[in-house]
N, C-alpha and C positions, 0 to 999 in steps of 0.2 A: 505495498502501500503505501503510494508514492504521496508527499502533502505538496500541497498548491503552487507554497513558493521553491519547492524543486522544480516543477514543471514550468514554472515562470521562468527560473533563473536557466535551463538549458536550452528551452525555447528559441526556437529561431529567430534570431534577433530581424527588424525588418532594413532591407539596406540601405546606406547614408546615402542622403543627396550631396549631388556632384557641388564643387565650390566656386561659387561663381567667380566670375577672370579677373575682380578686381581681388577676389583675398587667396586665388591659385598668385596672383604676378607680387601685390604684398611677400608673402610665404617665401617667392622666389628670390625677392629683392633683402627678406630679410638678413643672409647670409653675407650679405656684403660686405656690413660692419666689420663680423671675422675674416674675409676676403682683404680687407682694406689695411686692417689688424696684422696678418701674419706678411700680405708686401712689405709695410711699412719695416716688421721684426727682420724680415728677407733683409731692405737693403741697409741696414743699420747692421746686420751680423757681419755680410762680403766686405762693407768699409772695416768692419772690427777686422776678420781676416785677409782680409791686405795689408791693413799696418801689421801687424803679425808678421806678416811675410816679409814685408821691407825692414822690418824688426829684428828677422831672422838672420836672412842677410847680412846686416850691417853685423852683428855679434857675429856670425860665423867668419864673416872677412876678417875681423877686431883677435879672432880665435886665432885664423892663422897664422896669422903677422906676429901675434906673443906663440907662435906653435916655434914658428921658425926661429925664434932668440935660444939660443944654448941654456941648457937648466942654470948653469952656474948665472942666471943671468941677476937671482936675485931674487929674496922670498915676496916682496912687493908684487913680481911677475906670474910669480906661480899663485899667488890668492886671485891676481886677477885670472889667469888662465879659467881657474875653480869658479870664480863667481860665473865666468864668461860659460863655462861649462853647463855650472845649475842654471843660466838661465836659456841655454836654446831646448837644458828640458823642461822650462817653465813653458816654456813658447809651445813647443811640439806638445805639449797637455792641452793648452790652451788652443790650439788648431783643430784637434780633434774632437773639445767640447763641444767648435764654433761649428763641424762639418756633420756632428749628429743633430745640435741642434738645428740645421738646413734642413737637414733632410727630414725632420722633425715638421718643419715650416713648409716645406714645398707637400708633405705627404699629409698636413693640417689644410693646404692650398687647395687641395685638389679633393679633399674629401668636403670642402666649404662651395668648392661649387658644384657637385653630383649633387650637392642636396638643392644646390636652386635645379640643376636638371631634373634631379626626380619628383621634385614637386610638379615640375613644370610636364613631362612626363606621367605623370601617374593623371595627372587634369587630363591630359587630352586622351589618354588611354582611356578614360571615367569607368574607372577604378580607382577612388581613392581610398587609398590608405594612408595611414600618418607615421608607420610603424618604418619603411624606408628612410624617408627622410629625418627624421628623429635622431635613426642610429647612424646616418651620415653624419649628422651633426653632433651627438655627443663623442663618435670616432673622434670628428676635428679638434672637439673642447678639448679632449683629453693628449692631442696629440701637438696642439698648443700649450698644454699644461706643461706636456715632457719637453718640450722645446724654453717654456718658459724657465725650469729646474736645470737645464743642459746650460743657460746662457749663463744664468746663476754663480753654475759650478766655475762658466770659465772667469766668469769675474774675480768671484774667491783665489779660483789660481794666479789673475794678473796681478792683485792683492800682494800674494805672497809674494810673488816676484819682484815688486815692487821695494819690499817690507826688507829682503834680501838685498835688492842694489843699494837702497837707502843706509841699512847698516853697516857693510862695506864698505860705502862713501864716510860715512859718521867713522869707523874703525882708520881708515885712511886718513881725515883729518887727526884727527886724536896721537897717530903717531907719527903724525907729518910736522907737527904743529909744536 
């Protein structure tokens, strides 16, 4: 014996009516804000990566110049070589974080664009289901969050590199003063 609520709960639900064109266009444009955010972060991250590559070339060039000097050149040269080697390790770590962040940002961008396309395609097919666009939107938001975490980690490594370089300069100043 089944209750009336059990029958009502599992009865076939009436089909949803197709959304209006204005609703569809509004839903398609909504991810545009997140697309714009991804694009802005991608441009800034790309510039940061470019600066890291320039800095890597400069540090590597200085490291090569110091490596060409004889080992007996003094403790100061040895300390600077050590600092430069550490700086190269920091720069490599930063570049990896930025590269991974850019992959997440490009993936989020794809997810948000696909969200817009899914809304339009579902409306055109007259088969409205909120799940595909919602799932794609959540995927994009998750990727945007992952990219943000990677960019924060890169910023932390940058701060560690600056701290190490400043400590070297302060110690050098105290030794030479």
